[in-house]
C-alpha positions in Angstrom: -28.4 15.6 -20.8 -30.3 12.5 -19.6 -28.3 10.0 -21.5 -24.9 11.3 -19.9 -26.5 11.3 -16.5 -28.0 8.0 -16.7 -24.4 6.8 -17.9 -22.9 8.4 -14.8 -25.2 6.7 -12.2 -25.1 3.3 -13.9 -21.1 3.7 -14.2 -20.9 4.5 -10.5 -22.8 1.5 -9.6 -20.8 -0.8 -11.5 -17.5 1.1 -10.5 -18.2 0.3 -6.7 -19.4 -3.1 -7.1 -16.4 -4.2 -9.4 -14.0 -2.5 -6.8 -15.2 -4.6 -4.2 -14.6 -7.9 -6.5 -11.3 -6.5 -7.3 -10.3 -6.3 -3.6 -11.8 -9.3 -2.8 -10.0 -10.9 -5.4 -6.5 -9.4 -4.9 -6.7 -9.7 -1.0 -7.5 -13.4 -1.5 -4.7 -14.0 -3.8 -2.2 -12.3 -1.4 -3.5 -14.2 1.6 -3.2 -17.7 -0.3 0.5 -16.7 -1.1 1.1 -16.2 2.5 1.2 -12.3 3.1 0.8 -11.1 6.4 -2.8 -9.9 7.3 -1.2 -6.5 8.5 0.6 -5.8 5.0 -2.7 -7.0 3.3 -4.7 -4.6 5.3 -2.4 -1.7 4.7 -1.7 -2.2 1.1 -4.2 -4.0 -1.2 -7.3 -3.3 0.8 -6.3 0.3 1.3 -5.1 0.8 -2.4 -8.0 -1.2 -3.6 -10.7 1.3 -1.9 -9.1 3.8 -3.9 -9.2 2.0 -7.2 -12.2 3.7 -8.4 -10.7 7.3 -8.2 -7.3 5.6 -9.4 -8.8 4.1 -12.5 -10.8 7.2 -13.1 -7.9 9.3 -12.6 -6.0 7.3 -15.6 -8.9 7.1 -17.7 -9.4 10.6 -17.6 -5.5 11.4 -18.0 -5.3 9.0 -21.4 -8.5 10.9 -22.7 -6.8 14.1 -22.6 -9.4 15.1 -19.7 -6.7 15.5 -16.8 -8.7 18.4 -15.2 -11.5 16.1 -14.6 -9.1 13.7 -12.7 -7.4 16.7 -10.6 -10.7 17.9 -9.8 -11.7 14.2 -8.6 -8.9 14.2 -6.1 -9.2 17.4 -4.6 -13.0 17.4 -4.5 -13.1 14.1 -3.3 -10.8 15.2 -0.2 -13.5 18.2 0.4 -16.6 15.7 0.3 -14.4 13.4 2.5 -14.3 15.9 5.5 -17.2 18.4 4.9 -19.8 15.5 3.7 -18.4 12.3 5.2 -17.1 13.2 8.2 -19.8 15.9 8.9 -22.5 13.6 8.8 -20.8 10.8 10.8 -20.2 13.2 13.4 -23.6 14.6 13.4 -24.9 10.9 14.2 -22.2 9.7 16.2 -19.6 11.9 18.2 -15.9 10.5 17.6 -13.1 9.5 19.9 -10.0 9.8 17.7 -7.2 6.9 18.2 -4.1 8.3 19.7 -2.1 6.6 17.0 -4.0 8.8 14.4 -3.1 11.8 16.3 0.6 11.0 16.5 1.2 10.0 12.9 -1.6 10.1 10.3 -2.9 13.5 11.0 0.5 14.9 10.9 1.3 13.1 7.7 -1.6 14.4 5.8 -0.8 18.1 6.9 2.8 17.6 5.6 1.4 16.0 2.4 -1.3 18.7 1.7 1.4 21.4 2.2 4.0 19.6 0.1 1.5 18.9 -2.6 0.5 22.5 -2.4 4.2 23.8 -3.1 4.5 21.6 -5.9 1.5 23.1 -7.6 2.5 26.9 -7.0 3.7 27.1 -10.7 0.3 26.1 -11.7 1.4 22.9 -13.5 1.4 19.2 -12.5 4.1 17.6 -14.5 6.0 14.4 -14.5 8.5 15.4 -12.0 5.8 16.5 -9.3 3.8 13.2 -10.2 7.2 11.0 -9.4 7.7 12.8 -6.3 4.1 12.4 -5.2 4.3 8.7 -5.9 7.6 8.3 -4.2 6.0 10.0 -1.2 3.3 7.6 -0.9 5.6 4.6 -1.4 7.8 5.6 1.5 4.8 6.7 3.6 3.0 3.0 3.1 6.5 1.4 3.9 6.9 3.6 7.2 3.1 2.7 7.9 3.9 -1.3 7.4 7.3 -1.3 9.1 6.0 0.4 12.3 2.5 -1.7 12.3 4.1 -5.2 11.5 6.4 -4.7 14.6 3.5 -3.6 16.7 2.1 -6.9 18.6 -1.2 -5.5 19.3 -1.6 -4.5 15.8 -0.6 -7.9 14.4 -3.0 -9.5 17.0 -5.9 -7.3 15.8 -4.9 -8.1 12.1 -5.4 -11.7 12.6 -8.6 -11.2 13.8 -9.8 -9.1 11.0 -12.0 -10.1 8.8 -10.3 -10.0 5.5 -11.6 -11.8 1.9 -10.8 -15.2 1.8 -11.4 -16.9 -1.4 -10.3 -20.4 -3.0 -7.5 -19.6 -5.4 -9.5 -20.3 -8.7 -12.5 -17.9 -7.4 -10.0 -15.3 -6.2 -8.4 -14.9 -9.7 -11.8 -14.8 -11.3 -12.8 -12.2 -8.9 -9.7 -10.1 -9.6 -10.0 -10.5 -13.4 -13.6 -9.5 -13.7 -13.1 -6.8 -11.2 -10.4 -5.2 -13.1 -12.0 -5.4 -16.4 -15.3 -3.8 -15.0 -13.3 -1.2 -13.1 -11.6 -0.3 -16.7 -14.8 -0.2 -18.4 -16.9 1.7 -16.0 -14.3 4.2 -15.5 -14.3 4.7 -19.1 -17.6 5.2 -19.4 -17.8 7.5 -16.5 -15.3 10.0 -17.9 -17.3 10.0 -21.2 -20.6 10.8 -19.3 -18.8 13.5 -17.3 -17.3 15.1 -20.1 -20.5 15.4 -22.1 -22.3 17.0 -19.3 -19.4 19.5 -18.9 -19.9 20.3 -22.8 -23.5 20.5 -22.5 -23.4 22.9 -19.7 -20.4 24.6 -20.7 -18.5 24.2 -17.8 -15.0 23.1 -17.4 -14.3 19.1 -16.8 -12.3 20.2 -13.5 -15.7 21.7 -12.2 -17.7 18.3 -12.8 -14.8 16.4 -11.1 -14.9 18.7 -8.2 -18.7 18.3 -8.0 -20.4 15.2 -9.5 -17.5 12.8 -9.9 -16.2 13.9 -6.5 -19.2 13.2 -4.6 -19.8 9.9 -6.4 -16.4 8.3 -5.7 -17.0 9.4 -2.1 -20.5 7.7 -1.5 -18.6 4.6 -0.8 -16.9 6.1 2.0 -20.0 7.8 3.3 -21.9 4.6 3.3 -19.4 2.4 5.2 -18.5 5.3 7.7 -22.2 5.5 8.6 -22.5 1.9 8.9 -19.6 1.7 11.0 -21.1 4.8 13.1 -24.6 3.1 13.5 -22.8 -0.2 14.7 -21.0 1.9 17.4 -17.4 1.8 15.6 -17.5 5.3 14.5 -13.8 5.9 15.8 -12.5 4.3 12.6 -14.0 7.2 10.4 -11.2 9.6 10.6 -8.7 7.0 10.0 -10.6 6.3 6.9 -10.7 9.7 5.8 -7.0 10.7 6.5 -5.8 7.5 4.7 -8.3 7.9 1.4 -7.3 12.0 1.3 -3.7 10.6 1.3 -4.3 8.2 -1.5 -6.1 10.9 -3.5 -3.4 13.6 -3.0 -0.5 11.2 -3.8 -1.8 8.4 -5.8 -5.0 10.0 -7.7 -3.8 13.7 -8.6 -0.1 12.1 -9.5 -1.5 10.1 -12.5 -2.5 13.0 -14.9 0.8 14.6 -14.2 2.5 11.1 -15.0 0.6 10.2 -17.9 -0.2 13.9 -19.6 0.9 17.0 -17.9 -1.7 19.3 -16.8 -1.9 23.2 -16.8 -3.9 24.4 -13.7 -6.0 27.5 -13.6 -5.1 29.9 -10.9 -8.5 29.8 -9.3 -8.1 26.0 -8.8 -5.3 26.7 -6.2 -6.9 29.9 -4.6 -10.4 28.2 -4.5 -10.3 24.8 -4.7 -6.9 23.8 -3.3 -7.4 26.4 -0.7 -10.7 25.2 0.4 -9.2 21.6 0.9 -6.4 23.0 3.0 -8.8 24.8 4.9 -10.9 21.7 5.7 -7.8 19.9 6.5 -6.3 22.2 8.8 -9.9 22.5 10.5 -10.2 18.7 11.0 -6.9 18.5 12.3 -7.2 21.8 14.8 -10.9 20.0 15.8 -8.9 16.9 16.6 -6.1 18.1 18.8 -8.7 20.8 20.4 -10.7 17.6 21.4 -8.0 16.0 23.4 -8.9 18.6 26.3 -12.7 17.7 25.9 -14.3 16.4 29.3 -15.8 13.4 27.2 -12.5 12.3 25.6 -11.1 8.8 26.7 -7.6 8.9 28.0 -5.0 9.7 25.0 -8.1 10.0 22.6 -9.8 13.1 20.9 -13.5 13.8 21.1 -15.1 15.4 18.0 -19.2 16.1 19.0 -22.2 17.2 17.0 -21.4 20.9 16.9 -18.2 20.0 14.6 -20.4 17.9 12.3 -22.6 21.0 12.0 -19.6 23.1 11.0 -18.4 20.7 8.7 -21.5 20.2 6.7 -22.0 24.1 6.8 -18.3 24.4 5.4 -19.1 21.9 2.7 -22.4 24.0 1.9 -20.5 27.2 1.7 -17.8 25.7 -0.6 -20.4 24.8 -3.1 -21.9 28.4 -2.9 -18.2 29.9 -3.4 -17.9 27.3 -6.5 -21.1 28.5 -8.0 -20.4 32.2 -7.5 -17.0 32.0 -9.0 -17.8 29.8 -12.2 
């Protein structure tokens, strides 16, 4: 028990550190090749921050542990809303940007419903995975098209602090980061599978809990740091983006590489809990448009909602425990 647990902790640390190296290297290479800062931010940096989840998902699928990967995707989405957003709003109330209200939140709601429809046959197959990845590409293309032609966004992107490394250092960071990502992902999957065997629970449960919380910790740290610096408004945008990638990229990997049969209680309990959390987040955001503290066009999320999200996350864990 102790060795697998220590292995997971060390693998998490290396996974997050190597992800930062990988993103810095990849973004710098793109910048050195003349790619637009807007495109770098929306593609390489956004995808790179989901690299740990994607690599864990690929590794788990190749190792025949597709349940671990699917649990990681759904569990991370629940943790992002209940844990990350809940704690952040408790510390610093959020003003949600109008662009997120108009585009990103509706997109997440549609993707959540669409992915659920694909899983109604309790199977994640290759055709499902191809549809999910295609949807991700189309969403990214639309986001890039909309923001590249927005002068305000383009000006903000030029001022954004993107990694800028010399070509040699950029390729070194990229290569080392990728190798360590792959190695730590494989180690993490081994440790998680070992714990699942020792406790006699499914790999899906380990993915929904230990792995999901671990891969959500960077989002929690980054969001809390932003909140403490007075930039809490970026939190919900980061969460929406991360949840989109988890549904369309992370969860698609096992379906693409090794089609997976899903237990019926996964749809009713876990995917259902994720849907409820997503709908509550969206409902709170739209209701917050009428809050007296909301800026013009913005939505206000206060501390009471943070308490609700955190309590809901604890309730989900209780539900998980009594239905094992």
